[in-house]
C-alpha positions in Angstrom: 1.1 -8.1 18.6 -1.9 -6.8 20.4 -4.4 -4.4 18.8 -3.7 -1.3 21.0 0.1 -1.7 20.4 -0.5 -1.9 16.7 -2.7 1.3 16.8 -0.1 3.1 18.9 2.6 2.2 16.3 0.5 3.4 13.4 -0.3 6.6 15.2 3.3 7.3 16.0 4.3 6.5 12.4 2.0 9.3 11.2 3.1 11.9 13.8 5.3 14.4 12.1 5.1 17.5 14.2 2.1 18.8 12.3 -0.4 16.0 11.6 -1.1 15.3 15.3 -2.0 18.9 16.0 -4.9 18.9 13.6 -5.9 15.2 13.0 -5.8 12.0 15.0 -7.8 9.2 16.5 -10.9 9.4 18.6 -12.6 6.6 20.4 -15.9 7.0 22.2 -19.1 5.3 23.2 -22.6 5.4 21.7 -25.8 5.4 23.6 -27.4 2.5 21.9 -24.9 1.1 23.4 -21.8 0.7 21.3 -18.4 2.1 20.2 -17.4 4.8 17.8 -13.9 5.2 16.3 -12.9 8.1 14.0 -9.4 8.1 12.5 -8.7 11.1 10.4 -6.5 10.0 7.4 -5.9 13.5 6.0 -2.1 13.9 5.3 -1.4 10.3 6.2 -0.1 7.4 4.1 -3.7 6.1 3.9 -5.3 9.3 2.7 -6.0 8.2 -0.9 -6.3 4.4 -0.4 -9.8 3.0 -1.2 -11.6 1.1 1.6 -14.6 -1.2 1.0 -17.3 -0.6 3.5 -17.8 -3.5 6.0 -21.1 -3.9 7.7 -23.4 -6.4 9.3 -26.4 -6.4 11.7 -27.6 -2.9 10.5 -30.5 -1.7 8.4 -32.6 -4.6 7.0 -30.2 -7.0 8.8 -30.7 -5.5 12.2 -32.3 -7.4 15.1 -33.9 -5.4 17.8 -31.9 -5.4 21.1 -29.0 -7.2 19.3 -25.5 -5.9 20.0 -23.9 -7.9 17.2 -23.6 -5.1 14.6 -20.7 -3.2 12.9 -20.1 -0.6 10.3 -16.7 0.5 9.1 -16.4 3.0 6.2 -14.5 5.9 4.8 -16.3 9.3 5.0 -14.5 12.4 3.7 -11.1 11.1 4.5 -12.0 9.7 7.9 -12.2 6.0 8.8 -15.4 5.7 10.8 -16.0 2.5 12.8 -19.2 1.9 14.7 -20.2 -1.2 16.4 -21.9 -2.9 19.3 -20.5 -2.9 22.9 -18.2 -5.9 22.2 -17.0 -4.7 18.8 -14.2 -2.2 19.7 -11.4 -4.7 19.0 -13.1 -5.8 15.7 -13.3 -2.1 14.5 -9.6 -1.5 15.4 -8.5 -4.7 13.8 -10.4 -4.0 10.6 -8.6 -0.6 10.4 -5.2 -2.0 11.2 -5.5 -5.0 8.8 -6.4 -2.5 6.0 -3.3 -0.4 6.9 -1.1 -3.5 6.9 -2.4 -4.6 3.5 -1.1 -1.4 2.0 2.4 -1.7 3.3 
């Protein structure tokens, strides 16, 4: 199953008439360039599930002008994924594989 279909299915499974009015999924771009994904987990099945931060190519590991970087973490109940311009699918897959591992 493709990544977007999987994300749509997860989103629909969390929609309950209330959650989607306050929380949700945001996908945007960064100016360095790259992608950002924020998935608010408040009042979802994933709200209290621990997530181990995944990162590479940032901080001391960064290489100037390299787009091969990624950071996925939980921050105050929000899954936050950031990555280079070719990392959107990787970010979404990390989130969805984490969700799948809890079901």
